[in-house]
C-alpha positions in Angstrom: -52.8 33.2 47.0 -49.5 31.8 48.1 -46.4 33.4 46.7 -43.7 32.0 49.0 -43.0 28.7 50.8 -43.3 30.3 54.3 -46.9 31.3 53.6 -48.1 27.7 53.6 -49.3 26.2 56.8 -46.7 24.0 58.6 -44.2 24.9 55.8 -41.3 23.5 57.9 -42.7 20.0 57.8 -40.3 19.4 54.9 -40.5 16.3 52.8 -38.3 14.8 50.1 -38.1 11.8 47.7 -36.0 9.2 49.5 -35.1 7.2 46.3 -33.5 10.4 44.8 -31.8 11.6 48.0 -30.5 8.5 49.7 -28.0 7.4 46.9 -26.5 10.9 47.2 -26.2 10.8 51.0 -24.6 7.4 50.8 -22.1 8.5 48.3 -21.1 11.6 50.4 -20.8 9.5 53.6 -18.4 7.2 51.7 -16.4 10.2 50.5 -16.1 11.6 54.0 -14.8 8.2 55.1 -12.2 8.3 52.3 -11.3 11.9 53.2 -10.7 11.0 56.8 -8.6 8.0 55.8 -6.5 10.0 53.4 -5.9 12.8 55.9 -4.2 10.3 58.3 -1.1 10.6 56.1 1.5 13.3 56.8 -0.4 16.2 55.4 0.8 19.2 57.4 -2.8 19.1 58.6 -2.7 22.4 60.6 -1.7 24.2 57.4 -4.3 22.3 55.4 -7.0 23.3 57.9 -5.8 27.0 57.8 -6.0 27.0 54.0 -9.5 25.4 54.1 -11.0 27.8 56.6 -9.4 30.8 54.9 -10.9 29.7 51.5 -14.3 29.2 53.1 -14.4 32.7 54.7 -13.1 34.5 51.6 -15.6 32.7 49.3 -18.5 33.2 51.7 -17.9 37.0 51.6 -17.3 37.0 47.9 -20.8 35.5 47.4 -22.0 38.8 48.8 -19.6 40.8 46.7 -17.3 41.7 49.6 -13.6 41.4 49.2 -11.6 40.5 52.3 -7.9 41.2 53.2 -6.7 37.6 52.8 -3.3 38.3 54.6 -5.0 39.8 57.7 -7.6 37.0 57.9 -4.8 34.3 57.5 -3.0 35.9 60.5 -6.1 35.9 62.6 -6.9 32.3 61.8 -3.3 31.1 62.2 -3.0 32.6 65.7 -6.1 30.8 66.9 -5.1 27.5 65.2 -1.5 27.7 66.6 0.0 27.8 63.2 3.3 29.8 62.8 3.4 32.0 59.7 6.7 32.8 57.9 5.4 36.3 57.1 2.8 37.4 59.6 0.5 40.2 58.7 -1.3 42.6 61.1 -4.8 41.4 62.0 -7.7 43.8 61.8 -11.0 44.0 63.7 -12.7 42.6 60.6 -10.5 39.6 60.3 -10.6 38.9 64.1 -14.4 39.0 64.0 -14.6 36.5 61.1 -12.1 34.2 62.7 -14.2 34.3 65.9 -17.4 33.2 64.1 -15.7 30.4 62.2 -13.9 28.9 65.2 -16.9 29.4 67.5 -18.9 27.2 65.0 -16.2 24.6 64.6 -14.8 24.4 68.1 -17.9 24.6 70.2 -20.1 22.1 68.4 -21.7 20.8 71.6 -22.8 24.3 72.7 -26.5 24.7 72.0 -27.6 27.3 69.5 -29.3 30.3 71.1 -30.5 33.7 70.0 -27.7 35.2 72.0 -25.1 33.1 70.1 -26.5 34.2 66.8 -26.5 37.8 67.9 -22.9 37.4 68.9 -22.0 36.1 65.5 -23.7 39.1 63.9 -21.8 41.5 66.1 -18.5 39.7 65.2 -19.5 39.9 61.5 -19.9 43.7 61.7 -17.4 44.6 64.3 -15.5 47.0 62.0 -16.3 50.7 62.9 -17.0 51.3 59.2 -20.2 49.2 59.4 -21.8 51.5 62.0 -21.9 54.2 59.4 -24.4 52.2 57.4 -27.0 52.2 60.2 -27.3 48.5 60.4 -29.0 47.0 63.4 -26.0 45.0 64.6 -26.7 42.2 67.0 -30.5 42.8 66.5 -33.2 41.4 64.4 -34.1 43.4 61.2 -36.6 46.3 61.1 -40.2 46.4 59.9 -39.6 47.2 56.2 -40.0 44.2 53.8 -36.9 42.1 53.4 -36.2 41.1 49.8 -33.4 38.6 49.0 -31.5 39.9 46.0 -28.4 39.3 43.9 -26.6 41.1 41.1 -25.7 44.8 40.7 -26.8 47.3 43.4 -28.4 49.5 40.7 -30.1 46.6 39.0 -30.7 43.8 41.5 -32.6 40.5 40.8 -35.2 39.8 43.5 -35.3 36.1 44.3 -37.8 36.0 47.1 -39.3 38.0 50.0 -38.6 36.8 53.6 -41.4 36.5 56.2 -42.6 39.8 57.7 -41.0 41.3 60.8 -44.1 40.6 62.9 -43.7 37.1 64.5 -40.0 36.8 63.5 -39.0 36.1 67.1 -41.3 33.1 67.2 -40.2 31.8 63.8 -36.5 32.1 64.9 -37.2 30.4 68.2 -38.9 27.5 66.3 -35.8 27.2 64.1 -33.4 27.2 67.1 -35.5 24.5 68.9 -35.5 22.3 65.8 -31.8 22.8 65.3 -31.0 21.8 68.9 -33.4 18.9 69.1 -32.8 17.5 65.6 -29.1 16.8 66.5 -30.2 13.7 68.4 -32.8 12.6 65.8 -31.4 9.2 64.7 -33.9 9.1 61.8 -32.7 12.3 60.2 -29.4 12.0 58.2 -27.0 14.7 59.4 -26.4 15.7 55.8 -30.1 16.4 55.3 -30.2 18.3 58.6 -27.4 20.6 57.3 -29.4 21.2 54.0 -32.6 22.0 55.9 -30.6 24.3 58.3 -29.4 26.3 55.3 -32.8 26.6 53.6 -34.8 27.3 56.8 -32.4 30.1 58.1 -31.9 31.8 54.7 -35.7 31.8 54.3 -36.1 33.6 57.7 -33.5 36.2 56.8 -33.6 37.6 60.3 -31.0 40.4 60.0 -30.6 43.6 58.0 -27.4 42.2 56.5 -25.1 39.2 56.8 -27.8 36.6 56.5 -26.0 34.6 53.8 -22.8 34.4 55.7 -24.4 33.4 58.9 -26.5 30.8 57.1 -23.3 29.3 55.7 -21.7 29.3 59.1 -24.7 27.5 60.6 -24.4 25.0 57.8 -20.8 24.5 58.7 -21.8 24.1 62.4 -24.4 21.4 61.4 -21.8 19.5 59.4 -19.2 19.9 62.3 -21.8 18.4 64.7 -21.8 15.4 62.4 -18.0 15.1 62.1 -15.6 17.6 63.8 -12.6 16.3 61.9 -13.6 16.3 58.2 -15.3 19.7 58.3 -11.8 21.3 58.7 -10.6 19.7 55.5 -13.3 20.8 53.0 -15.1 24.0 52.3 -18.5 24.5 50.7 -18.5 28.2 50.2 -15.9 28.2 47.3 -18.1 25.7 45.4 -21.2 27.8 46.1 -19.3 30.8 44.8 -18.5 29.0 41.6 -22.2 28.0 41.3 -23.6 31.3 42.5 -26.0 31.7 39.6 -27.6 28.3 40.2 -27.5 28.9 44.0 -29.9 31.8 43.7 -31.9 30.1 41.1 -32.6 27.0 43.2 -33.3 29.2 46.3 -35.9 31.2 44.2 -37.4 28.0 42.8 -37.7 26.4 46.3 -39.2 29.6 47.8 -42.0 29.4 45.2 -42.7 25.7 45.8 -44.4 23.6 48.5 -42.6 21.9 51.4 -41.2 19.1 49.2 -37.6 20.2 49.0 -36.1 17.4 47.0 -34.7 19.8 44.3 -33.0 21.9 46.9 -31.5 18.9 48.7 -30.2 17.6 45.4 -28.5 20.9 44.7 -27.1 21.1 48.2 -25.8 17.5 48.3 -24.3 17.8 44.8 -22.5 21.0 46.0 -21.2 19.3 49.1 -20.1 16.3 46.9 -18.2 18.7 44.7 -16.4 20.3 47.6 -15.3 16.8 48.9 -14.1 16.0 45.4 -12.0 19.1 45.3 -10.4 18.3 48.7 -9.7 14.7 47.8 -7.9 16.0 44.6 -5.9 18.4 46.7 -4.9 15.7 49.2 -3.9 13.4 46.4 -1.7 16.1 44.9 -0.2 16.9 48.4 0.7 13.2 48.9 2.0 12.9 45.4 4.3 16.0 45.9 5.5 14.6 49.2 6.3 11.2 47.7 7.9 12.7 44.6 10.4 14.8 46.6 11.1 12.0 48.9 12.1 9.9 45.9 14.1 12.6 44.1 15.4 14.5 47.2 19.1 13.8 46.4 19.0 14.9 42.7 21.2 17.8 41.7 18.6 20.1 40.1 18.7 23.6 38.8 16.5 26.1 40.7 14.4 26.6 37.6 13.9 22.8 37.3 12.6 22.7 40.9 10.3 25.6 40.3 8.7 24.0 37.3 8.4 20.6 38.9 6.6 22.1 41.9 4.2 24.0 39.6 3.5 20.7 37.8 3.0 18.9 41.1 0.6 21.6 42.4 -1.7 21.2 39.4 -4.9 23.3 39.3 -5.0 26.7 37.7 -1.3 27.5 38.2 0.0 24.0 37.6 -0.2 23.3 33.9 -2.7 20.4 34.3 -2.2 19.4 30.7 1.6 19.4 30.9 4.2 22.1 30.1 5.8 23.0 26.8 9.4 24.1 26.2 8.2 27.7 25.6 6.2 27.7 28.9 9.2 26.2 30.7 11.3 29.1 29.4 8.9 31.7 30.9 8.4 30.0 34.3 12.1 29.2 34.8 13.2 32.5 33.2 15.8 30.8 31.0 16.7 30.9 27.3 15.1 28.6 24.8 18.2 26.4 24.5 18.5 26.1 28.3 14.8 25.2 28.6 15.3 22.4 26.1 18.4 21.2 27.9 16.7 21.3 31.3 13.7 19.3 30.0 16.0 16.6 28.4 17.8 16.4 31.7 14.6 15.9 33.7 13.5 13.2 31.1 16.8 11.3 31.7 16.3 11.4 35.4 12.7 10.1 35.0 11.2 13.1 36.8 9.0 13.8 33.9 7.5 12.0 30.9 6.8 13.1 27.4 3.1 13.3 26.5 1.7 12.1 23.2 2.1 14.5 20.3 5.4 15.9 19.1 7.1 18.7 17.3 7.0 22.2 18.6 3.9 21.4 20.8 5.6 18.6 22.7 4.4 18.7 26.3 5.8 17.2 29.5 4.1 16.0 32.7 5.2 14.7 36.1 6.2 11.0 36.2 3.6 9.7 38.7 5.1 6.1 38.6 6.8 6.6 42.0 
């Protein structure tokens, strides 16, 4: 009886339903084109790349319930990217190792994948002395005990699937590496599907004691970077996977219990990739809007509190009052009295920096005037 996908003969002869998949790949290729076009504007691209790679690494570790020192990691990435930080922070062995992995994947896209390269990534991933206390086989394949893929609490984990046995793992890994290197020149395989297959195949093998998820996501980034070295530096999949972590483990479990038709997995993967591109396009739109706004209003005589509130509104997202700001919220952000907040908002209205949203009275809200 077959329990797992890898127990079927020729399980890696993956198939999928073209009529479901192709509209999604076409949409993503279009979005990558738009992203590349938008990024030609003055975006402070080095800073944008730094923020993207940082978010990717932090989220990839958070999926495994590990919290990183963001300041240390930012310093390690910034140094390699040649970005000068206003407030540099000391790097650590941990942050240096993670920066090494990410930039090896994104900078050396033409270098073939080898067992040696994977082992180097694994050593970088666990280069902090603390890891050696956990008796991990660092830079080596896992041991003979069964490897179960779990999520959730340590004392009450959910088992999603069991990886192939240790016996024959070298041959299975070699087969994956050969496919990865040769599929790069396969004109009949869409690079987006190649990235999705890479993710599923490697996570199924689970060749290490620990770190399989993070190395899988790095391999996925490498596959996407081999398709397009420029755009991969502007969007990050791991933060979206983190937000969808429950469905991520659910689709992996479902796929592991299925045959080699991986349509459902590819749909999930492509939808997640599409979400990450959408997020980046919104960020770029806001960055451009902010730049254009301050270019237009650069000569205005504004109170410090007014500038602070305008920047928060321009930034959008969680901290930006996406649905506008009220007088009482203005009061808190600008740290001014109620009367001053009302006066500041009236002044910004007169200068056409903001507009009044529908609805009135005490709940009147204000938003940035985007008619630049």
